[in-house]
Residue, then its C-alpha position, 0 to 999 in steps of 0.5 A: x464146401x463144408x457140406x461136401x466135406x461132410x458127404x465124403x465122411x461116408x466114404x471111411x465110414x463105408x469102408x469101416x463098415x466092409x471091414x467089419x463084414x469081413x470080420x463077420x465073414x471071418x468068424x463065420x468060417x474058420x478060427x484061422x480066418x478069424x484070428x487072422x483078421x483080429x491081428x489085422x486089426x492091430x496093425x498101425x495102419x488099421x488103428x490109423x484107419x479107426x481113428x480117421x474113420x472116428x474123426x470123420x463121424x464126429x465131424x459128421x455128427x457136429x455138422x448135422x446137429x448143427x444144421x438141424x435147428x435150422x431145418x427143424x423149426x419145433x413150434x410151441x404155441x406162438x413160438x418156437x423152441x430156441x436153436x440152443x434147446x434143440x441142439x443140446x437136446x441132439x448132444x444130450x441124446x448123443x452123449x447117452x448113447x455114446x455112454x451105453x455103448x462104452x458100457x456094452x462095449x467094455x462089458x463084452x471085452 
């Protein structure tokens, strides 16, 4: 059930990508279409949709990272790297990339 729930998170993410593609298409046409797309993004329904998509993507990330050490056994000599180390490395890279994206987003705003 949990696997299927994780796989279902692709639906809001795909819809979010389509929304962004519509934004790029609006940007490529006229300033009026771009401004109308921007206004649509400010609606409470779109904000809720973005929050749902964020939660879905974080759930997907969490469950993916949780399964990675079980399927990716890293061997060093005669021993295997502990699952906690692999999981910690994944979360550390995730945190670093999240901070970098946050900095880029703030710088571009």
